[in-house]
N, C-alpha and C positions, 0 to 999 in steps of 0.2 A: 847198908849198901846192897844193890842188886848185881849179882855177878852172872855173866852169860858166857858160856863156852861156845865159841863159833868154830865150826870145823868147815874148812873149804873143800871144794871138789877137786878133781884132777886125775880121773881114772884111776889107774894101778897105783897112783901116789897114796890112794886110800889106804893100801896095805901097809904103807910106811907109817902113816897116821895111826892105825890100828895098834902097830907094834910100838909106837911111841907112847900111846895111852896105856897100853900094858906096862911098859918100863916105868912111866911115871907113877901109876897105881901100885906097882911093887915096892917103889921106894917110899911112899907115904900115901896109904889108902884115904887120908882125910883130904887130900889135895882135890880129888874129883868129886868129892861129896860137898865141897864148898860153892858149887855153883847153884844158883836158883833156877836156871834154865840152860837148855842144851839145844843148840840149832846147827843146821848144816846144809851145804848146797851139794847136790849130785851125790857123790860117794860119801862126802861129809855127812849128808842127811841120812845115809845108811848106817854110818857109825854112830850118829846122834840118836837115832831111833833105837838102835841095839842097846845103847847105854840107857836110854830112857825106860826101856822095859825091863832091864836088869839081865840082859843076855850076857853071859860070860865073854870077856874079851877074847879068850882063846877060841871060842866058838865063832866069833866075827872073823878072827884071823883064818880060821879054817875055811869060812865061807868065801873070803877074799881068795885064798889059795885055790879053791875048786872052781868058783864061777868067774872070778875076776877076769882071767884071760879071755873067757867067751863073751863077757859083757863089754869089756873095754878093748875091743880089737879096732884096728883102724887100717884096712888094707890099703896098698899104694895107690890103686886106681881111685880110691875115694878122696885121697889126698889131692889128686888132679882137679876133682870137682871144687874142693875148697879154694884152689886158686882163683876161680871165677866167681867165688861167692854163690854157687849154686846149691850148696847144702844148707840145711836149716839147722842142724845140730851136729856136733863133733862125733857123737856116738849113736849107734842105733839101739832102739829099745827091744828089738826082736829077740834077744837072748835072755831078757829078764824073767821068762817063763821058768828058767832053770832055778830061781830063787825059791827055797822052801817058803811054804805058808808060815806066818808068824804063829807062834804058840800062844793063843789068847789066855792061857791059864796064868801067864806071868803078870798079868794085869791086876 
């Protein structure tokens, strides 16, 4: 049987997702090793990529703490634009430059 862990997007809800992954892995480390593939959308993709390269979950949670509010902000005036469907994406990618580069030694 092929098992895929799919992680959804949702802005800062990814912080909750990271903490849930930590709690599950603390309870039984075998659970997360039982998947053949890990996939995600938006912030779920960040969590999936971190898990795929073996980044410690505490490091992912720290990343969410430090850069999450900068990346996943949505000012009130941008919500006005959403009402008329003028926006193409819910979040801006301008703050993604604050993310640290991946440590390629983990591969």
